[in-house]
Structures are given as structure tokens and as C-alpha cells.
C-alpha positions in Angstrom: 215.9 132.4 -50.0 215.2 134.5 -52.9 211.6 135.6 -53.7 209.6 132.5 -54.7 206.5 134.3 -56.3 205.2 133.0 -59.5 206.2 135.6 -62.1 203.7 134.4 -64.9 202.8 131.8 -67.4 203.5 131.3 -71.1 201.4 128.9 -73.0 202.1 127.0 -76.3 200.3 124.5 -78.3 201.8 121.8 -80.8 199.7 119.7 -83.1 201.4 116.5 -84.3 199.9 114.3 -87.1 199.3 110.6 -86.3 201.4 107.9 -88.0 198.4 105.6 -88.5 197.3 104.2 -91.9 196.7 107.2 -94.3 197.4 109.4 -91.3 194.4 108.2 -89.4 193.9 106.3 -86.1 190.6 105.1 -84.7 189.2 103.2 -81.7 185.8 102.0 -80.9 184.1 105.4 -80.9 186.5 108.0 -82.3 188.7 108.7 -85.4 191.5 111.3 -85.3 194.3 112.5 -87.5 196.5 114.4 -84.9 197.3 115.0 -81.3 197.6 118.5 -79.7 199.9 119.1 -76.7 199.1 122.3 -74.7 202.3 123.2 -73.0 202.6 125.7 -70.1 205.8 127.3 -68.7 205.7 128.8 -65.3 208.6 131.1 -64.0 209.9 131.9 -60.4 213.2 132.4 -58.9 215.2 132.1 -62.0 213.7 128.7 -62.9 211.0 127.6 -65.3 208.6 124.7 -64.7 206.7 122.9 -67.5 203.5 121.1 -67.6 201.0 120.0 -70.3 197.8 118.4 -71.3 196.4 116.9 -74.5 193.2 118.5 -76.0 192.0 121.3 -78.2 194.2 124.4 -78.8 191.4 126.4 -77.2 192.7 125.2 -73.9 195.8 127.3 -74.4 193.7 130.5 -74.7 191.6 129.4 -71.6 194.8 129.0 -69.6 196.0 132.5 -70.7 192.8 134.2 -69.9 191.4 132.6 -66.9 194.4 130.9 -65.1 197.5 133.1 -65.6 196.0 136.0 -63.6 195.1 133.6 -60.7 198.6 132.1 -60.2 200.6 135.2 -60.8 202.4 136.4 -57.6 201.5 133.3 -55.7 203.9 131.2 -53.7 205.7 128.9 -56.2 206.4 126.4 -53.4 202.6 126.0 -52.8 201.2 124.4 -56.0 198.3 122.8 -54.3 197.0 126.0 -53.1 197.3 127.6 -56.5 195.3 124.6 -58.0 192.5 125.2 -55.4 192.4 128.9 -56.4 192.3 128.1 -60.1 189.4 125.8 -59.7 187.5 128.4 -57.6 188.2 131.0 -60.2 186.7 129.0 -63.1 183.4 128.0 -61.3 181.3 129.9 -63.8 183.6 129.5 -66.8 183.3 125.7 -66.5 185.3 123.6 -64.1 184.8 120.1 -65.4 186.1 119.1 -69.0 188.3 121.7 -70.6 188.6 123.8 -67.5 190.0 121.0 -65.5 192.3 120.1 -68.4 193.7 123.6 -68.5 194.2 123.7 -64.7 196.0 120.2 -65.0 198.5 121.7 -67.3 199.3 124.7 -65.1 199.2 122.6 -62.0 201.9 120.2 -63.5 204.0 123.2 -64.5 203.8 124.6 -60.9 204.8 121.2 -59.4 207.8 121.0 -61.9 208.8 124.6 -61.0 208.7 123.8 -57.3 210.9 120.6 -57.7 213.4 122.6 -59.8 213.6 125.4 -57.2 214.4 122.8 -54.7 216.8 121.0 -56.9 215.0 117.7 -56.7 213.3 115.3 -59.1 209.5 115.7 -58.9 208.8 112.3 -57.5 211.1 113.1 -54.6 209.1 116.2 -53.8 205.8 114.2 -53.6 204.7 112.0 -50.7 206.1 109.1 -52.8 205.3 105.4 -52.3 207.3 104.3 -55.3 210.4 105.2 -57.4 209.2 103.4 -60.6 205.9 102.9 -62.4 205.1 99.7 -64.1 203.8 100.2 -67.7 201.7 98.4 -70.3 202.0 99.0 -74.0 199.0 100.6 -75.6 198.0 101.3 -79.2 196.5 98.5 -81.3 194.2 100.9 -83.1 191.1 99.4 -84.9 192.2 100.5 -88.3 195.7 98.9 -88.1 196.2 95.9 -90.5 196.8 92.7 -88.8 200.5 92.7 -89.4 201.0 96.1 -87.9 198.8 95.3 -85.0 200.7 92.1 -84.2 204.0 93.6 -84.7 203.4 96.6 -82.5 202.2 94.6 -79.5 204.6 91.9 -80.1 207.5 94.3 -80.1 206.5 95.7 -76.7 206.5 92.2 -75.2 209.9 91.6 -76.7 211.2 94.8 -75.1 210.2 93.5 -71.7 206.8 95.0 -71.2 204.7 92.1 -69.9 201.2 93.4 -70.7 199.8 95.0 -73.8 196.5 96.5 -74.9 194.5 96.9 -78.2 191.5 98.8 -79.2 188.3 96.8 -79.9 184.7 97.0 -80.7 184.4 99.4 -83.7 183.6 96.4 -85.8 183.2 93.5 -83.4 182.9 91.1 -86.3 186.6 91.8 -87.0 187.8 91.4 -83.4 188.2 87.6 -83.3 190.9 87.6 -86.0 192.6 90.7 -84.5 192.7 89.2 -81.0 193.9 85.9 -82.3 196.7 87.6 -84.3 197.8 89.5 -81.1 197.6 86.5 -78.8 199.9 84.6 -81.3 202.4 87.5 -81.5 202.8 88.1 -77.7 202.6 84.4 -76.7 200.7 82.8 -73.9 202.6 84.4 -71.0 202.0 88.1 -71.6 198.8 89.8 -70.2 196.3 90.9 -72.9 194.1 94.0 -72.3 191.2 95.2 -74.5 189.7 98.7 -74.6 186.2 99.3 -76.1 186.2 103.1 -75.5 182.5 102.7 -74.5 181.4 101.4 -77.9 179.1 98.5 -76.7 175.8 98.2 -75.2 175.5 96.5 -71.8 174.3 93.1 -73.2 176.8 93.2 -75.9 179.7 94.1 -73.5 178.7 91.2 -71.2 178.7 88.8 -74.2 182.2 89.9 -75.2 183.5 89.9 -71.7 182.9 86.2 -71.6 184.4 85.6 -75.1 187.4 87.8 -74.4 188.4 85.9 -71.2 187.5 82.5 -72.4 189.0 82.5 -75.9 192.0 84.9 -75.6 192.7 85.1 -71.9 192.0 88.8 -71.8 192.5 90.2 -68.2 191.4 93.8 -68.5 188.3 95.2 -70.2 188.4 98.9 -70.3 185.2 101.1 -70.7 183.2 98.2 -72.2 180.3 100.7 -71.9 180.6 104.4 -71.4 182.7 105.6 -68.5 179.7 107.4 -67.0 177.4 104.4 -67.2 177.9 103.3 -63.6 175.1 100.8 -63.7 176.5 99.1 -66.8 180.0 99.0 -65.3 178.7 97.4 -62.2 176.8 94.9 -64.3 180.0 93.9 -66.1 181.9 93.7 -62.9 179.3 91.7 -61.1 178.4 89.2 -63.9 181.5 89.2 -66.0 184.3 86.5 -65.7 186.2 86.5 -62.4 189.6 87.1 -64.0 188.5 89.8 -66.2 188.9 93.2 -64.5 186.6 96.1 -65.5 188.5 99.6 -65.6 187.3 103.2 -66.2 188.1 106.7 -65.0 190.3 108.2 -67.7 187.7 110.9 -68.3 187.3 111.9 -64.7 187.8 115.6 -64.1 186.7 116.4 -60.5 186.4 114.2 -57.4 182.8 113.2 -57.8 183.7 111.6 -61.1 185.8 109.1 -59.2 183.6 108.5 -56.2 180.8 107.1 -58.2 183.2 104.6 -60.0 184.7 103.6 -56.5 181.3 102.6 -55.4 181.5 99.1 -56.9 181.8 100.0 -60.6 185.4 99.1 -61.3 188.0 96.7 -60.3 190.8 99.1 -61.2 190.3 102.8 -61.3 192.0 105.0 -63.8 193.0 108.7 -63.7 194.7 111.0 -66.1 197.0 113.6 -64.7 196.4 115.9 -67.7 192.7 116.0 -67.0 192.0 115.4 -63.2 193.6 118.5 -61.8 197.3 117.8 -62.5 199.6 116.4 -59.9 197.5 117.8 -57.1 194.5 116.0 -58.5 196.3 112.7 -58.8 197.3 112.8 -55.2 193.6 113.4 -54.3 192.3 110.6 -56.5 195.0 108.3 -55.2 193.8 109.0 -51.6 190.2 108.1 -52.7 191.3 104.9 -54.3 193.3 103.9 -51.3 190.5 104.5 -48.9 188.3 102.2 -51.1 191.1 99.5 -51.4 191.0 99.9 -55.2 194.1 100.0 -57.3 194.9 103.0 -59.5 196.2 103.0 -63.0 197.8 106.0 -64.8 196.2 106.9 -68.1 198.7 108.1 -70.7 201.1 111.1 -70.7 204.1 108.9 -69.6 206.6 111.6 -69.2 204.4 113.4 -66.6 202.6 110.3 -65.2 205.9 108.5 -64.4 206.6 111.1 -61.7 203.0 111.9 -60.5 201.9 108.4 -59.9 204.8 107.6 -57.7 202.5 109.3 -55.2 199.8 106.7 -55.5 199.8 104.2 -52.8 197.8 101.6 -54.7 199.5 102.1 -58.0 198.9 99.3 -60.6 200.5 100.6 -63.7 200.9 103.3 -66.4 199.5 103.3 -69.9 202.5 103.7 -72.3 200.3 105.1 -75.2 201.7 105.1 -78.6 200.5 108.6 -79.7 201.7 110.4 -76.5 205.2 108.6 -76.6 205.6 110.0 -80.1 204.6 113.5 -79.2 206.7 113.6 -76.0 209.7 112.3 -77.8 209.3 115.0 -80.5 208.8 117.8 -77.9 211.1 116.8 -75.0 214.6 115.8 -74.3 214.7 113.6 -71.2 211.8 111.4 -71.8 212.0 107.9 -70.2 212.1 104.4 -71.9 210.8 101.3 -70.2 213.3 99.0 -68.6 212.1 95.8 -67.1 208.6 96.8 -67.8 208.6 100.0 -65.8 209.5 103.7 -66.2 212.0 104.9 -63.6 212.3 108.7 -63.1 215.9 109.9 -63.2 217.1 110.6 -59.5 219.6 113.2 -60.8 217.4 115.4 -63.0 215.4 118.1 -61.2 211.7 118.4 -61.7 210.3 116.3 -64.5 213.7 115.9 -66.0 212.5 117.3 -69.3 213.8 120.1 -71.5 211.8 121.4 -74.4 213.3 120.8 -77.9 212.1 124.1 -79.3 213.6 123.7 -82.7 212.0 120.3 -83.1 208.7 121.4 -81.7 208.5 124.5 -83.7 207.2 123.0 -87.0 204.1 121.8 -85.1 203.3 125.0 -83.3 199.6 126.1 -83.4 199.7 128.7 -80.5 202.1 130.8 -78.6 205.6 132.0 -79.4 209.2 131.6 -77.9 210.1 134.1 -75.3 
């Protein structure tokens, strides 16, 4: 076999404006006007792998300065070893947070590269338990007018996605009419989820947990309090309605972020492949979840997560997030569309099955340049 050493990395970033009202989207605790994808290319053996994360453009510079020298000349068929070396190298630069996000993008590119070198789709290279990933539609931003809110979630259900989620808790007084409009739009048979993004106090969250379950049959309450408030999450899980599941974990970066949540704080754990150490990180978190007999839900980045989470034994579903679907459709050819409420990676496309649409992405470039 030809030399399979990693030849180097190229890093790009693209910032895409949101399509929310007046160019703004918001949830319970944050307001934003754009989404930035940091895209990594990794070369070896005449092939190029791609990976990405969502965050600030500074992640691109971090990957170039701190990570590219670490992975250069390493074995392209051993991405997990490269991930371990990257995390070791950024100990003093900052491993959690932005450091882990940059590592995630590079790790994903290395897994994509390995799969392309082997001529296999990425999910077939993993220790896969699944060949498809169920999804739930996610958007429902707090600044959407009622008609757009109901139409977005209702359209997902009409397309065969049996579970949908809206953002809540920025202005709790408005939530009853929003929830009522959504429940009417999706009908009684679809599962309804709510995401407070950590906006509530513990007692307010407990109050809303009972209202959500009792009045609108909400089955999933995500980050009712901050994802790092383990005591608050346990309170909600222990004293909330029996059919309402508590979820958190999307902001986990290193293993310790997940072990605390698995100690009785959540009914379903979340992990984000673009934050938790990439594909290697997902496999590690999936092992922790399985050992604790807790299901794992994929947070966003559907084009990448659809492959990575096939390796999660206790897979629950994947968040089919409006913003990331838009960005990935702009940047990539080969993105997946839900069929029967699931994403199914193409069995005949190597790696992630994605090709960058450079001409379409170029107007949004904020970092890097074509080779």
C-alpha cells in the first residue's frame, strides 16, 4: 500500500447569515444573526478528508497553529491515535471548549480521510450498530411568529418526521400560545419536545415541566436549567412528570462532562460530534452511555452525525437542526434528506459522502483560501 502518512491540513471558515425574522434567531438564552462553519481538509495517499465544527472563526486559526503540526506525518489510518495526540498537545492552550471543538473538526476530517482511503462509507469503517439514524425536526425559535412556528414544525411532521422540537422560555408568558399553535399544527400523534437552553431557575423549570407534560403532552425537556447544573437536572428528573424526559449534554467537551450527567442527571444523554472530540469522542461517549444504560442523542451537524452515531449502541435519535441543515446544504453536495423519519448514509459513497461546493461556499468565506 502507498504511503498513508498525513500530509497536512487546510482550514477554511464560512459564515452564513440566518434566515430568521429580520435576520435574527433566538432561543431562551441567546440571540444570533449567523452561523460559522470551520471546515478542515486533511490529505494523504492522493485522497482528501473533510471535517467541520460550528463556532467562532478563531477555531480555524487554532487548528492551523496548534493541531496541524501535531497530525502531520502521522498514520492516516489511525485517527484515534491522532486525536489523543492533539488533546495532549493542547493541554496548556485549553483543552475544553474551543480546543475540543477544533480537535473535533480535525478528527472528523481524519476519519473521513481513512474511510476514503479504504473506499468505504464512514459508518462502515466504524464499529457500527446501525445503518440509519432516526431524526427529530428542530428549530421553532422564540422570535418566530406563530404562523411560521406552526408551519415549520407541521411541515416536518408532514414529511414523515414523527418528533419535533421548539425553543421555549425566553418569555414564558408567551409559551402557552406557542405550544398550543404547535400542537394543533402537528396533531396529537407526533412527539413534541421543548428546549429551554438553560433559561429557567430550578423551581420555575419544575413548574413548567408539569405544565408542558400535562397541557401539551411534551415528552422531552432539554436543558430546563443549565447543562452544568447537575443538582438542578436531577431535581427535574426525580420530581418531574414520569413521561417527560430530561436531556442535556450538548456542551460536553471532555469525558468528565458526560460522567456527571450520567450519574442520575438525565434520562437521555446528548453529545455533539463537533464539540466532544469528533468521531473518536462520540465513540467514547457512546461507550459511557451504554455502560450506564442511558440512551444517547446526537446534537446537530446532521451530515456528520448521521455517520458518527451509527457507532452508538444506545442511539436514540439525531437533532435535524434548521440552521445546520441550511449551512450544510449550501456548502456540501451529498447531504442527506430524512426518509421515513431517519437519515440513511449512502452505502456507495466513500467517507462522509460529501463534496464541498466551493463556488457556492466562496461568498461566505471568512478564513482560508482554495488550494
